C-alpha positions as CSV (number, residue, x, y, z in Angstrom):
1,M,17.6,22.8,11.2
2,Q,17.0,26.1,9.6
3,V,13.4,27.2,9.0
4,I,12.5,29.8,6.4
5,E,9.2,31.2,5.2
6,H,8.7,30.9,1.5
7,Q,8.2,34.6,1.0
8,K,11.7,35.3,2.4
9,L,13.5,33.0,0.0
10,K,15.9,34.7,-2.4
11,P,17.4,33.5,-5.7
12,S,20.8,31.9,-5.3
13,Q,23.4,30.5,-7.7
14,N,25.4,28.8,-5.0
15,V,22.9,26.3,-3.6
16,R,22.2,22.7,-4.5
17,S,19.4,20.8,-2.8
18,V,17.3,17.6,-2.8
19,V,13.7,18.6,-2.1
20,T,10.6,16.9,-0.9
21,I,7.2,18.7,-0.9
22,G,4.2,17.8,1.3
23,K,1.9,18.6,4.2
24,F,3.6,16.0,6.5
25,D,0.7,16.0,8.9
26,G,1.7,13.7,11.8
27,V,5.1,12.9,10.2
28,H,4.2,9.2,10.1
29,L,6.5,6.4,8.9
30,G,5.6,7.0,5.3
31,H,6.7,10.6,5.6
32,V,9.9,9.6,7.5
33,Q,10.7,7.2,4.7
34,I,10.7,9.9,2.1
35,L,12.5,12.4,4.4
36,K,15.3,10.0,5.1
37,R,15.6,9.2,1.4
38,V,16.0,12.9,0.7
39,V,18.8,13.1,3.4
40,E,20.6,10.1,1.9
41,R,20.4,11.5,-1.7
42,A,21.6,14.9,-0.5
43,R,24.6,13.3,1.2
44,V,25.5,11.5,-2.1
45,L,25.0,14.6,-4.2
46,H,26.7,17.0,-1.8
47,A,23.5,18.9,-1.6
48,I,21.2,20.3,1.2
49,P,18.2,18.1,2.2
50,V,15.1,20.3,2.1
51,A,11.5,19.8,3.1
52,Y,8.9,22.2,1.7
53,T,5.6,22.4,3.5
54,F,2.5,24.5,4.2
55,E,0.8,26.3,7.0
56,P,-2.2,26.3,7.4
57,H,-3.3,23.1,5.8
58,P,-4.5,23.9,2.2
59,L,-8.0,22.5,2.9
60,K,-8.5,25.2,5.6
61,V,-8.2,27.8,2.9
62,L,-9.7,26.0,-0.1
63,I,-12.4,23.7,1.3
64,P,-12.7,24.5,5.0
65,H,-15.7,22.2,5.6
66,L,-13.6,19.2,4.6
67,L,-10.7,20.0,6.9
68,T,-10.0,17.2,9.4
69,P,-8.3,17.7,12.7
70,M,-4.5,17.9,12.5
71,I,-2.5,15.0,14.0
72,S,0.3,17.4,15.0
73,T,0.8,21.1,15.5
74,F,3.1,23.1,13.2
75,D,5.9,23.2,15.8
76,E,5.7,19.5,16.4
77,R,5.8,18.9,12.7
78,L,9.0,20.9,12.4
79,R,10.6,18.9,15.3
80,R,9.8,15.6,13.6
81,I,11.1,16.8,10.2
82,E,14.3,17.9,11.9
83,A,14.6,14.5,13.7
84,A,14.6,12.8,10.3
85,G,17.8,14.7,9.3
86,I,16.4,17.5,7.2
87,A,18.7,20.6,7.2
88,L,16.3,23.2,5.9
89,T,12.5,23.4,6.0
90,V,10.7,26.0,3.8
91,W,7.1,26.7,4.8
92,A,4.6,28.6,2.7
93,R,1.8,30.6,4.3
94,F,-1.0,29.0,2.4
95,T,-3.5,31.6,1.1
96,T,-5.9,31.8,-1.9
97,E,-3.3,34.0,-3.7
98,Y,-0.6,31.4,-3.0
99,A,-2.9,28.6,-4.3
100,S,-3.5,30.5,-7.5
101,Q,0.1,30.6,-8.7
102,D,1.1,29.0,-11.9
103,P,2.8,25.6,-11.3
104,R,5.5,26.2,-13.8
105,E,6.3,29.6,-12.2
106,F,6.6,27.9,-8.9
107,V,9.0,25.3,-10.3
108,R,11.2,28.0,-11.9
109,S,11.2,30.7,-9.2
110,T,11.2,28.5,-6.1
111,L,12.6,25.1,-6.9
112,R,15.2,26.2,-9.4
113,D,16.1,29.8,-8.7
114,C,15.9,29.8,-4.9
115,L,16.5,26.2,-3.8
116,G,18.7,25.0,-6.7
117,A,17.0,21.6,-6.8
118,V,18.9,18.8,-8.3
119,E,16.4,16.1,-7.2
120,I,12.8,16.2,-6.1
121,W,11.0,13.4,-4.2
122,V,7.2,13.3,-3.9
123,G,4.4,10.8,-3.1
124,P,2.3,9.2,-5.9
125,D,-0.7,11.5,-5.3
126,F,1.3,14.7,-5.5
127,A,-0.1,17.7,-7.2
128,F,0.5,21.5,-6.8
129,G,-0.3,24.9,-8.1
130,R,-3.5,26.5,-9.5
131,G,-6.3,23.9,-9.7
132,R,-3.7,21.2,-8.8
133,N,-2.6,21.4,-12.4
134,G,1.0,20.8,-11.4
135,T,1.1,17.1,-11.9
136,I,4.1,14.7,-11.6
137,D,4.3,14.6,-15.4
138,L,4.5,18.4,-15.5
139,L,7.2,18.4,-12.8
140,R,9.2,15.9,-14.8
141,Q,8.8,17.9,-18.0
142,E,10.1,21.0,-16.2
143,G,12.9,19.0,-14.7
144,E,14.2,17.9,-18.1
145,K,14.4,21.6,-19.1
146,L,15.8,23.0,-15.9
147,G,18.2,20.2,-14.9
148,F,16.6,18.3,-12.0
149,S,15.2,14.8,-11.7
150,V,11.9,13.8,-10.2
151,H,11.3,10.6,-8.2
152,V,8.1,9.1,-6.8
153,M,8.3,7.3,-3.5
154,P,5.8,4.4,-3.3
155,P,3.5,4.5,-0.3
156,L,4.7,2.5,2.8
157,S,2.5,-0.5,3.7
158,L,2.4,-2.3,7.0
159,A,0.6,-5.6,7.2
160,G,-0.9,-4.9,3.9
161,D,-2.3,-1.5,4.8
162,V,-1.0,1.7,3.4
163,V,0.3,4.1,6.0
164,S,-1.4,7.5,5.7
165,S,-2.4,10.5,7.8
166,T,-6.1,9.5,7.2
167,R,-5.5,6.0,8.6
168,V,-3.7,7.5,11.7
169,R,-6.7,9.8,12.3
170,Q,-9.1,6.8,12.0
171,A,-7.0,4.9,14.5
172,V,-7.0,7.7,17.0
173,V,-10.7,8.4,16.7
174,A,-11.3,4.7,17.4
175,A,-8.9,5.0,20.4
176,D,-6.8,2.3,18.7
177,F,-3.5,3.7,20.0
178,R,-1.5,0.5,19.1
179,S,-2.4,0.9,15.4
180,A,-1.6,4.6,15.6
181,E,1.8,4.0,17.1
182,R,2.6,1.4,14.5
183,M,2.0,3.9,11.7
184,L,3.6,6.9,13.5
185,G,6.6,4.9,14.6
186,R,6.1,6.4,18.1
187,P,3.3,6.6,20.7
188,Y,0.4,9.0,19.9
189,G,0.3,12.0,22.1
190,L,-0.6,15.6,22.4
191,C,1.7,18.5,23.4
192,G,0.9,21.7,25.1
193,K,1.3,23.9,28.2
194,V,-0.2,22.6,31.4
195,A,-1.9,24.7,34.1
196,P,-2.5,23.4,37.7
197,T,-6.1,22.6,38.8
198,A,-7.5,22.0,42.3
199,G,-9.2,18.8,41.0
200,R,-12.8,18.0,41.0
201,W,-12.2,15.0,43.4
202,G,-9.7,16.9,45.6
203,N,-6.7,15.4,43.8
204,P,-3.9,17.5,42.4
205,G,-4.1,17.8,38.6
206,G,-3.5,19.7,35.5
207,C,-5.3,21.0,32.5
208,M,-4.0,21.3,28.9
209,L,-5.8,23.5,26.4
210,L,-5.5,22.4,22.8
211,A,-6.2,24.2,19.5
212,Q,-9.6,23.5,18.0
213,Q,-8.0,21.8,14.9
214,E,-5.9,19.3,16.9
215,L,-6.9,15.6,16.7
216,L,-8.4,14.2,19.9
217,P,-9.5,10.7,20.8
218,P,-13.2,10.3,21.6
219,P,-14.4,11.8,24.9
220,G,-13.6,9.5,27.8
221,L,-11.2,8.6,30.5
222,Y,-7.7,7.3,29.5
223,S,-4.6,5.8,31.0
224,A,-1.7,7.9,29.8
225,W,1.9,9.1,30.4
226,A,2.9,12.7,31.1
227,I,6.3,13.6,29.7
228,S,7.9,16.9,30.3
229,G,11.5,17.7,29.2
230,A,14.0,15.3,30.7
231,S,11.8,14.4,33.7
232,V,10.8,10.8,34.3
233,P,7.5,9.9,32.5
234,R,4.6,9.8,35.0
235,P,1.4,7.9,34.8
236,V,-1.8,9.9,34.6
237,A,-5.5,9.4,34.3
238,A,-6.5,11.8,31.5
239,A,-10.1,12.9,30.8
240,V,-10.7,14.1,27.2
241,S,-13.5,16.5,26.5
242,Q,-15.0,17.5,23.2
243,P,-16.6,20.8,24.3
244,V,-14.8,23.9,23.1
245,Y,-13.7,26.5,25.6
246,D,-11.8,29.8,25.6
247,G,-12.4,30.8,22.0
248,G,-11.7,27.6,20.1
249,K,-9.7,25.4,22.4
250,S,-10.6,21.9,23.7
251,E,-9.5,20.6,27.0
252,I,-7.6,17.6,28.5
253,A,-7.9,17.4,32.3
254,F,-5.7,15.0,34.1
255,S,-4.7,13.9,37.6
256,L,-1.1,13.4,38.7
257,E,0.1,13.0,42.3
258,R,3.3,14.9,41.5
259,W,2.2,17.4,38.9
260,S,4.7,20.2,39.8
261,D,7.2,18.7,37.3
262,V,5.0,19.3,34.3
263,V,3.1,22.5,35.2
264,S,4.0,25.6,33.2
265,S,6.3,23.6,30.8
266,E,5.8,22.0,27.5
267,T,4.3,18.6,28.2
268,E,3.3,15.6,26.1
269,I,0.4,13.4,27.1
270,R,0.9,9.9,25.5
271,F,-2.3,7.8,25.4
272,V,-2.2,4.2,26.3
273,H,-5.7,2.8,26.7
274,R,-9.3,4.0,27.0
275,L,-10.6,3.2,30.4
276,G,-14.3,4.1,29.8
277,P,-16.7,7.0,29.3
278,I,-17.1,10.1,31.5
279,V,-20.4,11.9,32.0
280,T,-19.3,15.5,32.1
281,I,-16.1,17.4,32.4
282,E,-16.3,20.7,34.2
283,K,-13.8,23.4,33.2
284,S,-10.6,23.2,35.2
285,A,-11.7,19.8,36.7
286,A,-9.1,17.1,37.1
287,C,-9.7,13.4,36.7
288,P,-9.4,10.6,39.3
289,T,-5.9,9.7,40.3
290,S,-3.6,7.6,38.1
291,R,-3.8,4.9,40.9
292,D,-7.6,4.7,40.2
């Protein structure tokens, strides 16, 4: 998949695309549904399937006190979008200046002139541009003038509940990993670099530092899997702490008998079950062994 920053886009007369626009936090099954529809329609129309997204999250710039922790990092989001079959992701560096642009100008300069959009797919609550004045109706009006159609994908429901990033967050905060997995279409996990630790109880272990805005389950001790590259998943006991260390990073400490396979490489910790509370977590302290 090709990834291009919005500011580096250039007008082109030789491109046709089917575009979806969104934040795609967590890339849950609702997102996957619309991404795959874009891929299908692009194949039919001999066009490029495109996802247009933002970094950082708009709330971080516009209403920072309302920003909730992110389900996935930007890099993980890109990997999940690529896995859905998207060929090109355009990401906009979200700033106050970017947020103030006229929605009609965005449609003309970006969607038509640079991306050559022939179809645009969005969710029912979609809005864009200055003051969120770019409504779905406005997008359709512009589409009639500029030659593209606009389609609204109904929200995905599972067992009567709408799948959303908000509901995924609620499930993770409640340590309800089964519900989170059902909405994500995959186990909930956190990715990052792992450093070795001596272990508070004398057991070998590792420590993963996470960005402050990443979503964490509540503090406690968890059974989990450590997955690194093509290595066999290994059971771990993971201790999650809420204190912030090292200039805005929270910590997951975990114990693993054979941790050499995951140290210094990109590792995913997939949570299975909350075992119980922990009293304190000292920095660089590992948890009890996975056998425990």
